[in-house]
N, C-alpha and C positions, 0 to 999 in steps of 0.2 A: 504493500500500500504506500503510495507516494502522498506526501503532504506538501502542497504548493501554495505559497503566498503570492497573490497577484496584488501588487501595491501601486496605488495612485499617489505619487509624491506631491501632487498639486492639490489634493483634496483638503478641505478644511482651512483653518486659519494658519496652520504651520505644518511643515513637513514632518511626518511621523515615521519616516522610513527606518531610522535607527531603532525605534521601539519595536517595529515589526520584525526586523532582523534579529533583535535580541530575543523575542518570543520564540521565533523559529529555532534559534540556537539552543534555547533552554529546553525545548521539547526533544531536540536531537540528543542532548546530553542526558536528560532525565529518563527518557523512555526508549532511546535507541531508534527513533523514527527517521525515515528518509525524508528530509525536509529541503525545500528549495524556495528561493525568493526570486520573483520576476518583477521588474518595474515597467509600468506603462509609460509610453512617451507621446501618446496622441489620443484624441477621442476615438473610441472604437477599439483601441488596442487591447483592453482587458477582455473584451469579447473574443477577439481573434486568438489570444493566448489560451483562453478557456476552451475554445473549440478545438484547437490543436491538441491540447492535453486529453480531451475526451476522445478524439479520433484515434489517439495512440492505442486505445483498446485496454490498457492496464487500469487497475483500480486506482482512483485518485480522489483525494479530498482537497478541495480548493477553498482558500480563505480569501474572500474579497475584502481588501483593506482600502477603504475609501468612504465615499458617501453613497447616496442612493443611486447615482449614475453608474458607479463602479459595480454595485450589486446588480443593477439592471443589465449591464453588459455581460457579466459573468453568467447570469441566469439564462440569457438568450444564447450564450455560447454553448452551454451544456444541455440545453433543452432536448429531451428525448433520448439522452444517453444514460443507460442504466449503470454503467461503470463509473460514472462521475457524480459526485455530490459536492455541495457548496455550503458555506456558511459566511458570516459577515463579522469582521472586526471593525467597529466604527471609527472613522477618521474624518468624516465630513462635517458640515455645519448643521444640517437639519436632522439627518439620520432618521427619517420618517419611517422607513421600513421596520426598524427594530422596535418602534413604539407599539407595534402589534403584539409584542411579547410581554408587555406590561412590566412589572418589577424585574422580571428576568432579563430585560434588555441590558442591564448593567453587567451581567455575567459575560456577555459577548466581548467585552473589552479585554479579557484575559484568555488566551488560547489554551491555557491549562484546563479551562472549563469546557472546551470544545472538541479537542482532538479525538476523544473516544466517545463522544456523545452519540445518541441514537439518530438514525436517519428516518425521515418521513417525507412523503411526496407532497408537493404544493401544486395547486392549479396555476395556470398562466392565462393571460389574455393574448390572443393572436390578433394583431392589428396590421393590416396591409403588409403581411409577410414578416413582420417583426413580432417580438414577444415583449409583454409587459407583465411585471410581477405584482404591482399594487393597483395603480389607478391609471386608466387611459382616458384623458379628458380632451374635450373639443369645445372651442368657443372661448368665453371670457376667462375661464380659469386657465386654459392653455395659453392664452395671450398674456395673462399675469405671469405664468411660469417663464414664458419666453422673455418677458421684460426683466424678470428677476436676475437673469444672467448678466444683462447689461448694467443693471443697478449695482450688482455685486462687484463688477469689474471697475466701476467708476466711483464707488464710494466705500466708506468703511462699514456699511451696513451688511449684516449677515443673518442667515436663518430667518426667524420670524420677522425681524425688522425689515429686511429687504423684501420679504413677501408682502407685508402691509404697505410698504412704500409703492410697490408695483400695483397693488390693488387700487391705491389712490390715483395713480397715474392713469390707469385704464378706466377707472370710474369717471374721472373728470374729463378725459380727452378723447375717448374712443367710443364707438358705437357699441351698445350693449346687446344688440340682437343681430341675427343672421337668418336669411331666408333659406331654409333647408327642407328637404324631404327626408324623413327618418323612417326606416323600415325596422319594425320590431318583430323578429321571427317572420318576416315576409309581409307583415301588415303595415301599410304606409300611413304615415302621419305627416301632414305638410303644415308649415307655419313658420313663424319667426321665433328662434330659440336663442337664449343667452348662452346655454351650455347643454351638452349631452355627455355625461361622464360615466364610464363603466368601471365598477369597483370590484376588485378581488380582495384587496386589503382595505384598511380603514383610514390611513393617514396620508396627507400630502400638504404641500405649502407650509411647512414648518409646524404642523400640528393640527390643521383643519381635518375634521372627521365627518364627511358628508353623509356616509351610510354606515352607522355604527353596527348594524347587523351583519355586515359582510364578513365572511369567513374564507380563509385562504385554501381550504382543502375539502370543501363540501360539494364541489361540482355545481355550484350555483354562483352566477354573477349578478350583481345588482347594478342597474343603470338608472341614474337620476337624470331627469329631463327638467330643465327650467326654461319657461317661456320668456320671451323678451318682455322686459318691464322698464318703466321709467326709473330715473336715477333715485328718486325718493323711495320708491318701492324696493329697489335693489339694496339701498342702504339698510332698510328694515330687514330684508331677507338675509343679508350677509352673515350676521352674527348667528342666526338660527341655523343657516346652512353649515357653517363651520363647526357648530356644536352637534350636528346630526339631528336637528330639529326642524328640518324643512317641511315636515308634515303640518306644521302650524300655518303653512301657506298653500293649502291644497289647490287654490285657483291658479297658482303659479308653478308649483313643483310637484312631481310625482316620481315614484320609484317603481321600476318593473324588473322582472327576472328573466328577460329574453336571453336565449342562448346565443343569438346573433343579432347585432345591431348594425345597420348600414346607414350612412349619412351621405347625401349628395347636396352639394351647394348649388344655388341658383345665382351665382355672382362671384364674389371674391373667394379666394382659396380658404380652405378650412385649416386653422392652426390646431394641430394635435400635439399633445404632450404625453409621453410614456415614461412614467417614473422620473419626470424632470427633463427628459430628452425630447426636444421639439422638432417637428417637421411640418411641411405644408403640402396639401394635395386638394384635388377637386372632389374626391370621393373617399370615404373611409369605411372600412368594414372591420368590425370588432366581433370576435367570437371566443367561446370557451375552448381552452386547450387543457383538458382535464388531466391532473396528476402528471404534469409534463416535466417537472424538475425535482430532483432529490435535494433535500436540505438536511443539515445536521446542526444540532445546537446543544446547549446544556441539558443535562438529565432533568426531566420533569417540565421542560419548557413547552409552551404552546403558542402557535402563531395566532390563536384566537383568544388570548388571555384577556383582552379588553373588549371583546365583542359583547354587544347587549343582546 
C-alpha cells in the first residue's frame, strides 16, 4: 500500500509544505509505511497526479493537502477506481468540505488519525463531464464564487470575509436573474432563476449551508431552485438560504430530489461552480454518480455528522 501526499503549496494563507513532509516522514518512521510527497505546480495538477496514481493499478491512499479545490481535483482524478482512496489534510482558507464531518473535522489535521482509518464510498455529482464532491451551483452563487477568487487575489480578505464581500458586489452591481429552461428528470420548467444548485454535501462559500438534509452517501441529490427576485427580497432571503432555511420563502425557493438536472440558457452563458472551481457554458447537465469515490478518515467519523 502506497501513501501519497498531493500538496498544494499555494493553498491557504501560508505554505504548509514543510508540515506535510514532516507528517509523511513521521508515518514512515513510526509505522514503516511507503510514503511519498508530490507538489502541484498549476491548476488541475492535483487531479492529473491522482489519476496517474490510480491508473498504476496498485493500492494507494492519497492525502489531498490543500483547500476545497485540491480535494475537488483529487476526487475527480480517482473517481471510479477501486484501488485508490483519498482523504483530506486541510490547508486552505475555507475548508468547507470537512465541515460535513462536524467535530471530527479537526482530526483530519493530523495524518496519524488517518493512515489506517476505514474506507467508505461517497457519491459525486457529474457535471458536463466533470465531477463535483459537494455542491454544483449555477447562477448568482456561482458568480459570487467566481468573484471570490478575484477579491482574494486583490485584497487581504479570506474565507468568509471574501465570500461576503463578493456577495455584496454581485448584489449591488449584477443582474440577479437569468432566463433559463430547467429540466428536472426530463420535466421542463422555464422562467427567470437566480440560482439552481445541486447539493451532495452541505457547505460552501465559507460556511453557507443551503440544504442541511443533504447526505454524501445516500444516493440522493438535493437541488435548490431560487427564482429571480428583487434586491430587497434577495437581501431577506440570503440569511435564511445560508442557514438552510429557504423553506421560509416557498414562493421563491424550493428543493427537489431529481437524479438529473439540465439547464439551458436563453442568452448569456451560465456560470457554474464545482467545489469552488468555475467555468462557463451555454448548457449544463448535472446528475448523480453514485458511490463513485472511496474516502478514508478517522475511526468513527461520518460525512453526514451535521446533516439534519
